N, C-alpha and C positions, 0 to 999 in steps of 0.2 A: 578575468572576465570571460564569461561563457559566450559561445558563438551562436547558440540556438536557444529556443524557448525550452525545449525538453532538457537541454544541457544545464540550463540555469536551475530548473526544478530538480534535476538529478544532484547537482551540487548541494542544494538545500537539503535534500533527502539524506545524502551521505553525512552531512555535518550535524543535522538536527534530529532526524527521525530514526535512522539506523541505530544510533547509540541508545535511544529509548527502547527500541525492540530488544537490543542486546541486554539491557538492564532487566528486562522481564524474564530472561532466560532463552530467548529465541536466538538461534544461531543459523548460519548458512545451512540450507537444507542439505542433508547428507547424501541424498540420492543424486547420482551423476546425471540423471535426466532433468533435474530441476534447473531452472534458469537463475542466473545471478549476474546481471549486468546488461550490457547492450544487446539488443535483439533487433530483428528486422523491423518491427513495428514500434520501437522505442526502447524503453528499459524495463526489465522485469527482475524483481528480487523475490526469491522464495525462501522463507525462513521456516524452521521447525524447532519445537521444544521437545526433545526426545528423552528427557530425564525419567519419564514414566512410560515404558513401552506399551502399557495398556491404556494410556490416555495421552496420546501425542497431540500437540497443538501445532497447527499450520497457519502461516500468514503469508499473504502475497501482496506486494506493493508494485504496481505497474504504472508506467508513464507512457501514454499513447502519443505517438508522433502525429497522428491524424488531427487531434484537436487539443493537444496539450492537457489532457484530462488524466485523472488518477483513478486507479482501480485498486481499492484496498479491501481485501477480504480475509476472513479468518474461518478456521474450522477447528473444532475440538472433538475429543473422543475418538480420534483416528488410532488405529492399531497397526503394529508391524505386520507386514504381509507374511502369513504363515508358510507360504511356499518357498520364499527365498530370503526371508528375514529383512527385507528392505523396508524403508519408510516410503509409503505411497506419495507420489507427487500430488499436489493440490488438484482436486478435480475441476476447479473453476466454478462458474455459475451453474446451477444454483448453489451458492455457498451457505454455510451455516450463518454467516454474518457478513454484511457488506457495510462498510463505513461510508456514510453519506453526510452531506450537510444537513443540519436540522431544517425542517420546513420553515419557510418564511414567506411573507407576502411579497417581498422584494423579488425573490426567485420565482414566485408564482407568476408575477406580471412580466418579468424579463426573460424567463426561460421556459414558460409553460410547464412548471413543476419539475424541471430538471434540477435535481438535488446533488448532482455529482460535483466533485472538486475539479475545477478546471481553471486554467490561467486566464485571468481577466486583466489585460494591460490598460491602465487609464492613460488619457492623453498626456504626453510628456513624461510618462513614467518609464524607467528603464526596465528591461526584461528581468534583471536581477532583483529589483525592488518588487516587481509583480510576483516573482517566484517566492521571495521571502514572505510576502503577504499571504500567498496561497498556503505555504507551509505553516504559517502562523495559525491559519484556520484549521489545518489538519491536526496540528499539535493540540489545539483546544479540544478536539473531538476524540483524541486517542484514548482517554480514560474509558470511553464507551466500549472500544475494542478490547481493552484490557479486562474490563468487567465481563465481557462475553467469554474471553479465553480463559480467564482465571477465577471468575466468580466474585 
């Protein structure tokens, strides 16, 4: 059992989302400056698909401690740095693609058009159940990220 909201989300990420990323060919980012695990502001995992050095794909999955929200971004067409041969670390926003919840009227009225993925714990629901429900929503939307990265 996890002790925190972001810990519960991280557990779900590790068991459900990370294997999906790896099945696409994404691996832990090879650059030593890239994050992969616990950070000051939550968790951050940076992935790269480096099979084609002229068309590297990057993906970042971050869990914020501030509001238990997720930041899922992707970039394609990145090339190896010609100066030192390293894979660039993801530049962050603005990214080529940010995975967000689809627009819905429910989110319009409850969050003023906030379409981010964040933990919503219902009355009497455990943190683990809420995290599983959140990752269910993410997994449903991952095909959009895959289409962006791989066409």
